[in-house]
N, C-alpha and C positions, 0 to 999 in steps of 0.2 A: 743625628740625635744621640743622646747619651745612652751608652750601654755599659753595664757592669755585669760581667759573666763569671760566675763562680764555678770552680771545679775542684775535685780532690776529695769529696766526701765519700763515705762508704761505711762498711761494717768492720769494726776492729774489736779485739778482745781487751778487757781491762788491762791497763799497764802498757798498752801499745801506743803507737804514734800515727799521726796523719799530718799531711801538709795541705792546707787549702790555698788555692790561688784565686785571684780576682783580676781579670783583665779588663781594663777600662778603655773606653773610646768616647769621643765626643766631648771630652773635657781637657783642660790643660793640666795634665796629671801632675807635673812637677810642682805646681803651686797648690795642689788640692789636698787638704787633710782627708784621711781615709780611716775607716773603722770597720770592725767586725761586730755584728750583733748575733744573738741566737734566741730562738724561741722554742721552748719545750712544750709538749702537749698540755693544754689547760693552764699555761703560764704566760705571763707578759713577756714581750720581747725585751731583752736586756743587753746592755753594752758589755762586750767581752774585752775588746782591746781597741786602741786608737793610736794613730801615728800622725804627727803634723807634717807639713811639707818639709820642715827642717830635720825631721827624723826623731823628734821627741815622742816618747811613748807613754801610755798609761794603760793599766789593766784592772779588770775586776778582781777583787780580793780572792775570789774563788779559783782563779786561774793563775795568779802570780806564782812565778817559779816553775810553771809547767808549760805555759804558752808563750810564744814569741811572735810579735807582729813585726814585719819588715816590708820594705818597698824597693822596687827596682824601677827607677824613673826612665831608664833606657827602654824598658819593656812595658811601661805603663801598667805595671802589675804590683799588687799588694798581696802579701802572703800571711798565713797564720800557721806557724809550726806548733803542733799540739802534741805534747809528750805526756807520759804517765796518765793516760786517759782513764776516766772513771765513768761508771754507768750514768752518773748524774750530769755528765757532759753531753749526753744524748739530746739532740735538738736539730732543728733546721738552722743552719748558719747563713747569715746574710751579709753581703758586702754593702758598704754605705760610703758615699762621698760626694764630692762636687767641687767645682772651682768657685772661688770668690766671685760675686757675693752669694753664691748658691751652695755654700758649704753644707755638706750632709743632706742635700735635697734628693739625692738619687739612691735607688736600691737595686740590687741584683735580684734574681729570681729565687735564690736560696739553694743550698746543697745540704742533703741529709747526712748527718753523722750519727751513727748508732754504735754505742759501746756496750757489748754484751758478750758473754761467754756461751 
């Protein structure tokens, strides 16, 4: 079965950095578009960053210039490097993806990121 397992969340001070990882299994990772979403308390889940199978990326305006999404097809893993973190980045971050024709059908369990002094 498909599994997306996130790791790397935690507590960090404003201005700090974290790197999230999402290890995928049960999909053909190299042809799967992948994405990171987040959901803050009392807010809707929102797209943070996405990467195509070819490596093209797009970002939410709120994270452009601070976050970087990347993928390692040899490790079946997608990453989210988060720099210059702000309190408003506090949320549960979810990995999302899937192989065609089920692109974006699968979700990880989420990892908590808290930005606070």
